[in-house]
N, C-alpha and C positions, 0 to 999 in steps of 0.2 A: 210160683210162674213170675218171671224178667219180663220187666213191660217192655216197649221196641226200642227207646233210649237206652235201657241196658242193654241188650243185646245186642245194638248197633254199637255201640263202645266197644263190648272184647270181640265182636265180629271186627271191627278196626282196627282195635289194638293188635290182634293177631295179625292181619295182612299187613299192617306195616311196621311188625316187629324187625329191627333192624335198623331202620330206615333213621337218617338223623337230617335236621333242618338244615339250610344251605350257610349261614353267617354264622350261627352259634353252636352248633351243631349237640343241640338239643332231642330229644325224642322226637318223630316225625307227629305220633298221636296227639303231642301238644296244641298241634294246629290244629284238627281239626274239632278237639275240644274246645277251642277258644274260639273257633264259627259257632259252634252250637251256643257256647255263652250267649256270644252277640245277637245272635238269634234270639235268644229268650228274651234279650229285651224289649224286643219288637214283636214276637207276637207267643203264644202257646199252642198253638199249632203241634203236634207229635212230629206227623210227619217231615214237617220244614225242617223242626229241629234234628230231627233222625237225620235227614240229606242232606243237614250241617256236617253230622258227623263222619259219612260216610264219601261227601262229596270227591276226594282225591283217588277213591278206591278204584277206580274204572282206570283212571287215568297214570296211576303211579304203582300200582300193584297188579296183580295176577285176579284181583278180582271180576264179576264182569258185571254186564248189568242185567242178565238172564237170572244173576242166581241172588241180587239184591234186589228183584220182583217179586223172585221163587220166596222170600224171605220176610223181605217188608214191603211188600204192594207195588202197584204199579204208578201210582202216585210216586212214591219216594225214588222210583227206580228212574221216572223221567224228570224231575226234581234235578238227579244226578246227572241224567244224559246232558243237560244243561252247560253244564260247570266239565264236561270231559271234553277236551279239545278233540279234532279229529287229528291221529298222529301220519306221520309222512317218514318210515322206517326208514328210506333209502335215501332221504336227503337230509343234512345239516342243521338240526335243530335253529341254528342261528339264521338260516337261510330262509327257512319257512317260519319264520316268528310271527312277520306281520299278517300272513294269508292266514295263519293259525288264530292271531287273535281278531280277525275280521271275520273270519267266517263264525267264531265264536260269539262276539260281539251282536252278529245279526241274529243269534239265536236268542239273545237276554234282548236287543227293542222288538221282534216277532213275539213274544211271549206274552202270555190273557193270565198267567199262574202268576198273581203277587207273590208266591211262594218261591221261584223264582229269582225278581228281583230284591228279595230280601235274601235268599242264599247268595248273589255275586255282591251284594251289596258288604254282607259280613264277611268273605273271603275276603274281598280286597280288603276293605278293611283291618284286617287282621295279617295281610302281606305290607300294608302301607307303614304300620304300627314297625315295622321290623323293619323296613327301609329307611324311616323316618329316624330312627335310633342308630342303623350303623351308618347314615349319611351325616347325622351329627357327628360321628366318630372319623369318620373317612375321607367326606369330602367327595367329591365330584370321581375319586378314586372310584370308588362304588361300583358306577357301570362297566368300570372292564371286564369283572369278573361275573355276568351277565350274560344271556346270548342276547339279548337285543344291550348293547352297548351307547348307542345313540341316547340321551339324556331326554331329547324333546319327542322320540315315538316313544319313551314310558309311558310321559307327559300326557302326549295322545293319548295312549289305550288308558291310564286313569280319567283322565277330564274325560272320555265320550264315555265308560259308565257309570260317573257320578253323573252325568246330563241324562241318561236313559234311564235312572232310577230315580229324578229328581221330583218328580210331578207326585207319584205316590209315597215316595219314603222321605221327602225333605224336611216332613216333623219330626224323625227320629233323629233320637240324640246318636248314633250311632252310623249318620249320612251328616250330621255335622261334622263329627269326628273326622271324617272323609276327608273332607272340605278343606278342613285346617291346618292335614299331615300337608293334602295335596299341594296347599299357598306355602305351607312350608319349605317342601322340597322343589317347590317349581313357584317360585313370587310372584303374585298378580292373576294365576291363573283367573283365580274366579271372587267376585266383589265379596267382600267380605261379611256381609247381611245373609249371606247364602248359610252363615253358621249362629243366623238368629232365628227364632221363630217367626215364621211366615207362612199364611195360608191363603190360598189364592180363592177367591171369589167362585164358589161353584154355580153354576148355570145348567136347565139341563136344555136340551133340542127338542124332546116327545112332542110332539105334534104341531112341529114347526115346519115350513114351508119349506121346503128343500127348492134353491133356486138356481143349484147348478153343482158340477161332479169337477174335480181339478185333480192333477199330477199328485198334488201336498194334501187335498182334502176336500170336504165339504163346503159349502156356503147354502145359511140358512137366512129365513128371513125371523129373526126374532121377535119384533114386535114392530110397530109402526114408523118407527123409529132409525132399531137400528136392525146390522144384519151383524149376522157372525161367523167367521171362517173357523170350523173343526177340522183340524191338521188330524193328518193319519199318525196311528199311532207310533211312525218311525221315527217324526218328528220331534225335537227334543227342544227344551226352553231357549236354547241358545240358535236355535233356526227359527224362531219367533221372533227372538231378539233383531238376527240380522236381516227376515223380510223387513221388519218395520222400519230398521237403520235406514235400509237401501229405499222404501217408499219415499221417507224423509228427504233426502240426498235428491233421489227422482222430484219432488215438487219443487223441490228448490230452485231448481233447476228447469223447470216448466212443465214439466207432465202432469195432466190432469188426473190426480191421483187421493184416491179415498184411504184418511191417515188412521190408523189405530189409536185408540186412547185406550187400551186398558188386556191386559193379558190372564183370560180366566180360565179355569178347569172345566171341561166338561167330558164327566166319568174320568176314566183312562187316559184320556187326547187331552190337550191346550187347543186355547181358544182364543181368539183378534176379536175385540170388537167393532165394529163401525157407524159412524151415524151416518144412514144414507135414509136420510126420510121418503117416504113414499116413492121408492125405486126399484127399478126392478132391471135384471140382466139385457142385453140385447135380445138374448135366445128366446127370453120369453115373448117379448114383443115381434119377433119375427113366428114364432110358434101361432099367436093367436091370430097375426095379420099377414100368412107368406104372400099376398099381394100387395106389400108395402116392402117387400127383401130390400127394391133397388135403394130405396128410402135410408136403409140402416146398412147396406153395402155401403155407401156415402160417407153416411157417417163417418164408421170405420175405418175408409180410406182418408177422409180426411186427420181422422185422430191419427192412424198411423204416421202420416204425411211430417204433422204435428209433433212426433217423437223422434222422426224420425232425418229432422230439421234440429234437431239441440243437438249442438255439438260438447263435448266433455275432456276433459283435460284428464291426464295421470294423475293429479289433485285429489279428485274427486274419486278415486280407487274405486271404479267401476271394474268389474272380471272382463276379460276377452268374450265375444262371447264363439267365437273359434273355436275354444278351448273344450264347451258344451259338445260343438258339431264333432268333433274328431275323439271326445270320450265316447260318441255314437257309433264311429265307426273302428275304433278299439273295438268296443265291448260287443262288438257284434262280426260285422263282416271282416274283422282282421283273422277271426279264428277260420271263418270258413273260404277266404281266397285273398292271403297276405301282399299278392302285388295287386289287386285291386283296389283293397284299403289303400296303397298306398299312393298309389295314381287320385282318387277320391279323397285321401289327407292331402295331395301336394293342390288341388283345387283348392282347396280353402285356407291352404299357408299362401297362395300365388292371390291371392281378394289384394286387390290396393288395402291399405293400412287407414281405416276408418273410427273417427272418433265422433261415433254417432250414436246417440241412445238405442238404446234394444230392447224392448220388455222381454221378450223371451218366452211367453207365453198366449201370446196374444190373440185372441178368440172368443166370443159375444157371449160365453159365459162369466167372461173375465170382467165385464165395461158393464158397468150400471147407466141407466139415464135419468137422471134429479133434474125433473122440471127442462126437460130436455138435453141436458148440458151431459156427456161423457164422463165416467170416473170408472177409472181403474180400479181392481185390486189384483191379488196376486203375484206381488213382485218380487219374490225369491229368486226371479231370472232374468232380473235387470241387468244389462251388461252395456258394452258397447261394443262397436260392429259395421259391420255392411248389411243393408235393409233387408238383402238377397235369403239370409239367415231366418227374418223375420215371416218373411213370405214362404223360406221353404218349412218353417212352422204350421202355418196356416195351411197349404196346399200337403202336408201331412194330416192335418186335421179335419180339413173338410172332404178331399176328395179319398187321398188312398187308402186310408184306415176302413173305409168304406166298399173298394174294388172290391173285395173277396164278399164280403159281408157289411149289407147296408147300416143292420140294426146298431152295428157298432158305433156309427157314426150320429146314430137316430138317439140310442141313446144316452151319448154323449150331450149332445146338440138340442136337445130335445125340440128336434125339429125334422122332417122327412128327407131321408137321402141328398134324392133329384130337389132339393130346395137347398141343402148345403150346397152341392154343385153349382149352380145357380147362382149361389149369393156370393162362392167367390171368383164367379166369373165376373159376375159385378162390381164385386169390389176390385180387382187386379185391372179394371177397363178405366174405373176413378180414380184410381192409386196412379199409374202410368198414364192418364188423360189419353186415352188411345183406344180407339177402333179396331186400329191394324192387325187382325187377327194373326201377321204374321211376326209382329213384336208379340203379342200377348202370348204366342205358342212357345216362342225361344226363351221367355221370361218363366211358363210353365215348367218347360224343360228343364232348366238350371234350377230350381226349386226342387224339382223332384229328384233331381240327383243326389239330394241331401234328404228327402223325405224318404227315398227306398232302403239308403242304410239305414236309417233310421227306424224305420219297421225291421230290417233284421235284428237291431239289437234289441228291440222289443219282443219279439217269438222267442231269441236264444235267454232271455234272463227268466223263464219260464222252466228253467232247464232244460234237458235233452229233448230237444225240437219231435213233436208226435209227427207222423205220417203225412197228416194235413197243414203241419208246421211245416217241414221240411221243403213238401211241393211249394209253399209258398214261399218259403227264403230261397229257394233254387232259380224262381220266376223272377224274384226281385234282382239277382245278380245278373239272370241275363241280361235286363232291363238295364244295370249299369253298365253292365259290360259296351252295351251298346252307346248308352248316351258320354261316358266317359271317351269312346273312341270320336265320339260326333262333337262332344264339345270342346271349345278351346278355352274359356275361360266359365268364369262364375257372374263375373261383374256386367253389370248392364244398365 
């Protein structure tokens, strides 16, 4: 009786019969066989190796996932599906190249089965071996024969895949060889050290106190002296490096920031360690003593004024905060009401050119108090721009997110929604140094325009909106139409 691998070889050979590889005209079946051989250097898991043999069946032949599942089992079909791009038969393949790659890479980033990462690594290594050989013979002419003729986009594709598998597979020979070929075709893409043996310090947060949650990850008290930020699975080593780099640049300019002293691995995620001796987040202080909320609101307001008082220059290379806000508008509202989206984006474009520092994720869960002094973490959105952008983020966190369901803010901040609203009111009074209700209402309205556009994007990111989310989106649009008709500028 044939085993799974033998049956897969025969099955794939029959389906790929008559097909040849693009650059050298050899029988196509040699590619999946090469992928299977690379996989065999990383694992003896027959389902993973079988998926390597079958990985192009659905994409390039008449074979189906249903048939693969019937013959080889559910997991093999699942692994193959991760490598099967969505087809857009009515559109040019060149025109859909980036969309197809972004969609498939997201599958890789979201995967928890190491077999998927192994399969992707093996396939891309086999492909780039061929690319490197042809590149050595033809040079840049190579790209003109491909669906994506921009070498920079090809580099982005291979670099992103390498970054996505690095944490789990950086010790394999296949990963090191992939890096060598990428650096050969696109010199300097990766540090050459990545081709050498590297082992990250492995730590566990089991039993550690969760201090807060953010968009990029969770923060834990590791011991009496150390805090660890555990990044979400989608974050790569480069994402962590970038955040640490931004932290250091902001610190040099005067932002009171906790600087990470090391990158570690926490299971299948990256972590950044911070020395924050005997410190806690402002959120936890407020949760324990809500009667002292105004004290902490003033601390946060003073901190915000310090940050927003720091001038930056083009040489500091901080990205414009306005681009992040426009991505919220284009990623949500633009799909609902294009004219309204353009009007809201126009408010952002009309903001005065501001070279002030913006934290970008400024809330009480990202500020630690150490001996009474505030220190910021979570620096991946540090940018430059107008302070209304920072205030809009805060209004979104403390007010908008809880309008329909207060529990959302309570889970995020760790204290009641009513306290969150009071905190923001007190913060804004201290930040603007006024008790003038008209002035406070004016700034809140301006902040809310950005905040409601951001909420639409959040609701749409989950896919097709549910009936409940549809009602929330419609309500946001109604509010934005009124605000955009009433406001003349977002500056204050």
